C-alpha positions as CSV (number, residue, x, y, z in Angstrom):
1,X,16.4,-20.0,6.0
2,X,18.2,-20.8,2.7
3,X,19.4,-17.7,0.8
4,X,18.1,-18.9,-2.5
5,X,14.7,-20.0,-3.0
6,X,13.5,-22.3,-5.9
7,X,9.8,-22.1,-7.0
8,X,7.8,-25.0,-6.3
9,X,7.1,-27.1,-9.3
10,X,3.5,-28.4,-8.3
11,X,1.5,-25.7,-10.0
12,X,4.3,-24.4,-12.2
13,X,2.3,-24.4,-15.4
14,X,-0.8,-22.8,-13.8
15,X,1.6,-20.1,-12.4
16,X,3.0,-19.4,-15.7
17,X,-0.4,-19.2,-17.3
18,X,-1.4,-16.7,-14.6
19,X,1.6,-14.5,-15.4
20,X,0.8,-14.6,-19.0
21,X,-2.7,-13.2,-18.3
22,X,-1.5,-10.5,-16.0
23,X,1.2,-9.6,-18.8
24,X,-1.7,-9.3,-21.3
25,X,-3.7,-7.3,-18.9
26,X,-0.8,-4.9,-18.7
27,X,-0.4,-4.6,-22.4
28,X,-4.3,-4.1,-23.1
29,X,-5.7,-2.5,-20.0
30,X,-2.9,0.0,-18.8
31,X,-3.1,3.7,-18.1
32,X,-0.9,6.8,-18.7
33,X,-1.2,9.5,-16.1
34,X,-0.7,12.2,-18.7
35,X,-3.1,10.7,-21.1
36,X,-5.9,9.5,-18.8
37,X,-5.9,12.5,-16.2
38,X,-6.8,15.9,-17.7
39,X,-4.5,17.8,-15.5
40,X,-5.2,21.0,-17.2
41,X,-8.8,20.9,-17.1
42,X,-10.6,23.7,-15.2
43,X,-11.9,21.3,-12.5
44,X,-8.4,19.8,-11.8
45,X,-6.8,23.2,-11.0
46,X,-5.8,23.9,-7.5
47,X,-7.4,27.4,-6.5
48,X,-7.5,28.9,-3.0
49,X,-10.3,28.2,-0.7
50,X,-11.3,24.9,-2.3
51,X,-13.5,23.0,0.1
52,X,-12.8,19.8,-2.1
53,X,-9.7,19.3,0.0
54,X,-11.4,19.0,3.3
55,X,-10.8,15.5,4.5
56,X,-14.1,13.3,4.3
57,X,-15.3,11.3,7.1
58,X,-13.8,8.1,5.5
59,X,-10.5,9.3,6.3
60,X,-9.9,8.8,10.1
61,X,-8.2,12.3,10.6
62,X,-11.5,13.8,8.8
63,X,-13.7,12.0,11.1
64,X,-11.9,13.2,14.3
65,X,-13.5,15.9,16.4
66,X,-10.2,17.9,16.5
67,X,-10.2,18.2,12.6
68,X,-14.0,18.9,12.6
69,X,-13.5,21.7,14.9
70,X,-11.0,23.6,12.9
71,X,-11.9,26.7,10.9
72,X,-12.5,25.9,7.3
73,X,-9.4,27.3,5.8
74,X,-7.4,25.2,8.2
75,X,-9.2,22.1,7.3
76,X,-8.5,22.8,3.7
77,X,-4.8,23.3,4.4
78,X,-4.4,20.1,6.5
79,X,-6.4,18.1,3.9
80,X,-4.3,19.3,1.2
81,X,-1.0,18.5,2.9
82,X,-2.2,15.0,4.2
83,X,-3.3,14.0,0.5
84,X,-0.1,15.5,-1.0
85,X,2.1,13.6,1.5
86,X,0.2,10.3,1.0
87,X,0.9,10.7,-2.7
88,X,4.7,11.4,-2.0
89,X,4.7,8.3,0.4
90,X,3.2,6.2,-2.3
91,X,5.8,7.4,-4.8
92,X,8.7,6.6,-2.2
93,X,7.2,3.0,-2.0
94,X,6.8,2.5,-5.7
95,X,10.5,3.5,-6.0
96,X,11.5,0.7,-3.4
97,X,9.5,-1.6,-5.4
98,X,11.0,-0.7,-8.7
99,X,14.6,-1.2,-7.3
100,X,13.6,-4.6,-5.8
101,X,12.1,-5.9,-8.9
102,X,14.9,-4.8,-11.1
103,X,17.2,-6.4,-8.6
104,X,15.2,-9.7,-8.8
105,X,14.7,-10.0,-12.5
106,X,18.3,-9.3,-13.3
107,X,19.1,-12.6,-12.0
108,X,16.0,-14.6,-13.8
109,X,16.9,-17.1,-16.6
110,X,15.9,-16.7,-20.3
111,X,12.2,-17.5,-21.0
112,X,11.1,-16.7,-17.4
113,X,7.4,-15.8,-17.5
114,X,8.2,-13.8,-14.0
115,X,10.9,-11.5,-15.9
116,X,8.0,-10.5,-18.4
117,X,5.3,-9.8,-15.8
118,X,7.5,-8.1,-13.4
119,X,8.9,-5.9,-16.1
120,X,5.5,-4.8,-17.1
121,X,4.8,-4.2,-13.5
122,X,7.7,-1.7,-13.2
123,X,6.7,0.1,-16.3
124,X,3.5,0.7,-14.4
125,X,5.2,1.7,-11.2
126,X,7.2,4.2,-12.9
127,X,3.9,5.8,-14.5
128,X,2.6,5.9,-10.9
129,X,5.7,7.8,-9.3
130,X,5.1,10.2,-12.4
131,X,1.4,10.6,-11.5
132,X,2.0,10.9,-7.6
133,X,4.7,13.6,-8.1
134,X,2.6,15.5,-10.7
135,X,-0.2,15.6,-8.1
136,X,2.3,17.0,-5.4
137,X,3.8,19.4,-7.6
138,X,0.4,20.8,-8.5
139,X,-0.6,21.4,-4.8
140,X,2.5,23.3,-4.4
141,X,2.9,21.8,-0.7
142,X,6.4,20.8,-0.2
143,X,5.7,17.6,1.8
144,X,8.4,15.1,2.7
145,X,6.8,11.7,2.2
146,X,8.4,9.0,4.4
147,X,9.7,9.9,7.8
148,X,13.6,10.7,8.2
149,X,14.6,7.1,8.9
150,X,12.7,5.5,6.0
151,X,14.1,8.2,3.6
152,X,17.5,7.0,4.7
153,X,17.0,3.2,4.4
154,X,14.6,3.1,1.4
155,X,17.3,2.9,-1.3
156,X,18.6,-0.2,0.3
157,X,15.5,-2.1,0.9
158,X,15.4,-3.5,-2.6
159,X,18.5,-5.4,-2.2
160,X,16.6,-8.0,-0.3
161,X,14.5,-9.0,-3.3
162,X,17.1,-11.6,-4.8
163,X,18.6,-13.6,-1.8
164,X,15.0,-13.4,0.1
165,X,12.3,-13.0,-2.5
166,X,9.6,-14.1,-0.2
167,X,10.5,-11.4,2.5
168,X,10.5,-8.8,-0.2
169,X,7.1,-9.8,-1.7
170,X,5.8,-10.0,1.9
171,X,7.1,-6.3,2.0
172,X,5.4,-5.5,-1.2
173,X,2.0,-6.8,0.5
174,X,2.7,-4.8,3.4
175,X,2.6,-1.5,1.7
176,X,0.2,-2.3,-1.1
177,X,-2.6,-3.9,1.0
178,X,-3.1,-0.8,3.2
179,X,-3.0,1.8,0.3
180,X,-5.3,-0.2,-1.6
181,X,-7.8,-0.8,1.2
182,X,-7.8,3.2,2.1
183,X,-8.2,4.3,-1.6
184,X,-11.0,1.6,-2.3
185,X,-12.7,3.1,0.7
186,X,-12.5,6.5,-0.8
187,X,-13.8,5.5,-4.1
188,X,-16.7,3.6,-2.6
189,X,-18.1,6.9,-1.2
190,X,-19.6,9.8,-3.0
191,X,-17.5,12.3,-1.3
192,X,-16.9,15.5,-3.0
193,X,-13.2,15.4,-2.8
194,X,-10.8,16.9,-5.5
195,X,-10.8,15.4,-8.8
196,X,-7.2,15.0,-9.1
197,X,-7.2,12.8,-6.2
198,X,-10.1,10.8,-7.6
199,X,-8.2,10.4,-10.9
200,X,-5.0,9.2,-9.3
201,X,-6.8,6.7,-6.9
202,X,-8.8,5.3,-9.8
203,X,-5.7,4.8,-12.1
204,X,-3.9,3.2,-9.0
205,X,-6.5,1.0,-7.9
206,X,-7.0,-0.4,-11.0
207,X,-3.5,-1.4,-11.8
208,X,-2.5,-2.3,-8.2
209,X,-5.3,-5.2,-8.6
210,X,-2.9,-6.9,-10.8
211,X,0.2,-6.1,-8.7
212,X,-1.4,-7.4,-5.6
213,X,-2.5,-10.5,-7.5
214,X,1.1,-11.1,-8.5
215,X,2.5,-10.7,-5.0
216,X,0.0,-13.1,-3.6
217,X,0.4,-15.6,-6.4
218,X,4.4,-15.2,-6.0
219,X,4.3,-16.3,-2.3
220,X,1.8,-19.2,-3.2
221,X,4.5,-20.4,-5.5
222,X,7.6,-19.7,-3.6
223,X,7.0,-20.1,0.3
224,X,6.0,-23.8,-0.2
225,X,9.6,-24.4,-1.5
226,X,11.1,-23.5,1.8
227,X,12.0,-26.1,4.6
228,X,10.1,-26.4,7.8
229,X,12.4,-24.2,9.7
230,X,12.6,-21.4,6.8
231,X,8.8,-21.6,6.7
232,X,8.6,-21.1,10.6
233,X,11.0,-17.9,10.3
234,X,8.6,-16.7,7.4
235,X,5.6,-17.0,9.8
236,X,7.2,-15.0,12.4
237,X,8.6,-12.3,9.7
238,X,5.1,-12.1,7.9
239,X,3.2,-10.1,10.8
240,X,6.3,-8.1,11.8
241,X,6.9,-6.9,8.3
242,X,3.3,-6.1,8.0
243,X,3.0,-3.9,10.8
244,X,6.2,-2.1,10.3
245,X,5.6,-1.1,7.0
246,X,2.0,-0.4,7.5
247,X,3.2,2.4,10.0
248,X,5.9,3.7,7.5
249,X,3.0,3.8,4.9
250,X,-0.1,5.1,6.8
251,X,1.3,7.3,9.6
252,X,2.3,10.7,8.4
253,X,5.9,12.0,9.4
254,X,6.3,14.1,12.3
255,X,6.8,17.3,10.1
256,X,2.9,16.9,9.5
257,X,2.0,17.0,13.1
258,X,4.3,19.8,14.0
259,X,3.2,21.8,10.9
260,X,-0.4,21.8,12.1
261,X,0.2,21.7,15.8
262,X,-1.8,18.5,16.1
263,X,-2.2,17.3,19.7
264,X,-0.2,14.1,20.6
265,X,-3.8,12.8,21.9
266,X,-5.0,13.0,18.3
267,X,-2.2,11.1,16.9
268,X,-2.7,8.4,19.5
269,X,-6.2,8.1,18.7
270,X,-5.7,8.0,15.0
271,X,-2.6,5.5,15.1
272,X,-3.8,3.2,16.9
273,X,-5.0,3.7,20.4
274,X,-8.6,4.2,20.0
275,X,-10.9,1.2,19.2
276,X,-12.1,2.6,15.9
277,X,-8.6,2.8,14.6
278,X,-7.7,-0.4,16.0
279,X,-10.3,-2.0,13.8
280,X,-9.1,-0.1,10.9
281,X,-5.6,-1.4,11.2
282,X,-6.8,-5.0,11.5
283,X,-9.1,-4.4,8.7
284,X,-6.1,-3.6,6.3
285,X,-4.9,-7.0,6.4
286,X,-7.8,-9.6,6.1
287,X,-6.5,-10.6,2.8
288,X,-3.2,-11.0,3.9
289,X,-4.3,-13.3,7.0
290,X,-6.2,-15.3,4.3
291,X,-3.0,-15.9,2.5
292,X,-1.1,-16.7,5.7
293,X,-3.6,-19.4,6.5
294,X,-3.4,-20.8,3.0
295,X,0.4,-21.0,3.0
296,X,0.5,-22.5,6.5
297,X,2.0,-19.5,8.0
298,X,-0.4,-19.2,10.8
299,X,1.0,-21.4,13.6
300,X,0.6,-20.9,17.3
301,X,3.7,-18.6,17.6
302,X,2.9,-16.4,14.6
303,X,-0.6,-15.8,15.7
304,X,0.5,-14.7,18.9
305,X,2.8,-12.2,17.3
306,X,-0.4,-10.9,15.0
307,X,-2.3,-10.3,18.2
308,X,0.6,-8.8,19.9
309,X,1.0,-6.5,17.0
310,X,-2.8,-5.5,16.9
311,X,-3.3,-6.8,13.4
312,X,-5.1,-10.1,14.1
313,X,-8.6,-10.7,13.2
314,X,-10.8,-12.6,10.9
315,X,-9.2,-13.6,7.6
316,X,-11.2,-12.5,4.5
317,X,-13.2,-15.0,2.8
318,X,-12.3,-13.8,-0.7
319,X,-10.0,-11.2,-1.9
320,X,-11.1,-7.5,-1.3
321,X,-13.9,-8.3,0.8
322,X,-15.2,-5.1,2.0
323,X,-16.1,-4.2,5.5
324,X,-19.6,-5.2,6.4
325,X,-20.1,-2.3,8.8
326,X,-19.0,1.2,8.3
327,X,-16.0,2.0,10.9
328,X,-17.1,4.3,13.6
329,X,-15.3,7.9,14.0
330,X,-12.2,7.9,16.0
331,X,-13.2,9.3,19.4
């Protein structure tokens, strides 16, 4: 694979127009976590014995019989820790993106539409890190976020953004798509979960729509510029990146399971041995499989990898296509 990728020129004008629209969206439809979330409102306060922290059934752990059998106070403690750690993981992932984006845009030429939009996105990601950390701080739970290996390697992942931009943006989607899928499932329900969580998710989902659109369009623009062999390598890298980073993002760190003495079988059910959790895992990547088909990255070898990694399935017919049937609780 070539170490430097040149953008395809066939749809260059349309690509720049799309970037301009995204930039305008960032200017006119952006959020500020300290302006748009009333952190000091009475209903936002973190108080003892608040049942709004109990995990809803839309959360795989919330639907599991082990969790449902816990006393109420333990359900609250587990739920608060889980939601705080999800926010901390989101913060860590945003920091990886920020480093990578700044690495990439530092090498772009004057007049680049990518520079303008990517820098707008970095501003929004910085706001997301503030928002996630504020939520963690207010819960008072000292969560680690990533597991120990990812905490060590995360500062270096952004270095791949310039020599291998397609690889980097595949990684962007590997983190953004599962998070977006999970948060949309939450927001589509009428669950009585804590308003802090609702406020954070609403802002994040609204702005991630632009960020995911950019990552998709970036790959549409850049992947075709690779030669046949390089595209073959990318086709194999695509599912591997999706699965590895999905596990990093979605599976809680070992500290969580140790803190609450969660049985190993429960962890296996949730990640990813039970049929319901397998469907959940596959469901995260419908949009990505659709993109892979469009880019010609779904060849015989790569399809075997998608299946081996348990993330194969039907591609979406359109972006953000919802699940047509509710996922069954993990047994």
